C-alpha positions, 0 to 999 in steps of 0.5 A, a space after each residue: 683412601 683419603 676420605 670415607 663419605 660413601 659406601 661406594 668408596 669402598 672398592 672391593 666390599 668383600 676384601 674390606 669385610 675380610 680385613 675387618 674380621 681379621 682386625 676384630 681378632 686382634 684389634 690393638 695389632 696397629 696400635 703404633 699406626 695412629 701414635 701422635 695422630 689426632 682425630 676430631 669428631 664433630 657431632 651436629 646431632 646426637 649419637 651413642 654407638 657412633 660416637 663410642 665406637 668411633 673413639 674406641 676405634 681410633 683408641 685401638 689405633 693409637 689416635 688421640 681423640 678430640 670430641 666436639 658437639 656443635 649443637 651446644 658447644 660450637 658457633 652456628 656455622 654459615 655455609 653459603 658463599 657471599 652471605 652477609 652474616 648479619 643473622 644467626 650464624 657466627 662463623 663461616 665454614 671456610 674458617 672453621 674448617 681450616 682451623 680444626 684442620 690445624 688441630 686434627 689429622 682426621 675429622 669425622 662429622 655427623 649431621 642429619 638431614 633437616 628433612 624440610 628442603 630435599 635439595 639442601 639435604 642432598 647438597 650435604 652442606 655440612 659434609 661437603 663444606 668441610 670436604 671443600 675447605 678442611 685440608 685433612 681426610 674426611 670421615 662421614 659418620 652419618 650425613 643427610 643421605 648416607 650412613 657408610 659406617 653403618 653399611 660396612 658394619 652390616 656387611 661385616 655382621 652378614 658375613 659372619 652369620 651367613 652360610 649360603 652363596 646367595 642368601 636372601 636379605 630383605 629391608 623392610 620399612 616399619 612404622 615409627 611416631 617420628 620422621 626419619 631421614 633416609 641415610 641408613 636405608 640409602 646406605 644399606 641399599 648401596 651396600 647390598 648392591 655390591 653384594 652376591 645376594 637376592 635382595 628385596 625391598 619392602 614398604 608401603 606405597 608412598 614410602 619409595 626411596 631415592 630411585 637413583 639410589 634404588 634403581 634396579 632393586 626389587 621392591 615388594 609392597 606385600 610385606 609378607 610375601 617379601 619376607 618369604 624364606 628371607 635369611 636376613 631381614 633389616 628393619 628401619 623406618 624412613 619417611 617419604 621421599 617424594 612427599 619429602 620427610 613426611 609421615 604417610 603411614 604409622 600402620 602397626 601392621 608393619 611391625 616386625 613379629 617373630 612369626 613375620 620373621 621366620 627363620 631369618 636373622 633380625 638386623 637393625 642399626 638401633 636405637 629402636 622403639 620396642 613394640 613399635 619397630 619391632 616386637 620384644 619377642 624378636 629383639 630378645 630372641 637368638 635371632 636378633 643380631 642388633 647387639 653384635 651389629 653394635 659391637 661391629 661398629 667399632 671394627 668398621 670404623 677402626 678399618 676406615 681410620 687404618 686405611 686413612 692413616 695408612 694413606 697419611 704414611 706415604 
């Protein structure tokens, strides 16, 4: 494996999940693998779990870690070719990516969608700019359209709590006061397409995700019907895809409650707005897996870095 840009970079998901669970039992087992290697974590947006878990994962593998917050520390980058740089950008991605490659053996990047220009977001100019001009492996720590580290984490967490051959998993939209990107939902859908499970997406009309991603998925606009007999319920807000980035509804009736949840396990990537997205009674219940998900972020990232480091050895 050279880069980890999408959940679709995983060949056999079940094998990865088993390896991550094994890694979790002895996190320092491969500490020599990353000896004398450096990872650069580049943040164009804020982070808590992604930054700390990826940093810890790298340290568990013996790597040195450099962290840079581009929003407050780096020069504004230009991505377009042939641009006359007489406006706000100070450095071109061509130089920046090559320079950082000299300092790091792996570059991990976090850059959210702007939610204004769909074509620009889907072009993934930050992630693909580094992929094009860097000469070291690239890891996606959440981009405009995907969050593959979170999706791998979710697969690990479900495996640890699944006792059925064909569990029912529901991805449910929830209200939120801000316009949020599609990345987590997109990668969760793509991950579920690799699973043996009954998978249902539920959201109000107008909140359809990219049809190229959801393609053959079951979509149910009646939330309570979708939640019937669910084993896992993953709750996440996202803005409109067709009316790109817009908030079409803030219907509080879509908030997840314990009554709606039934006997299912509750999942969310965090951070989460209590009593808007989900009720306290759910988050504070034994059915909530959110803290375990956050813990598994380390082992998802560590597995990805381990596979890249092993490839660098050849």
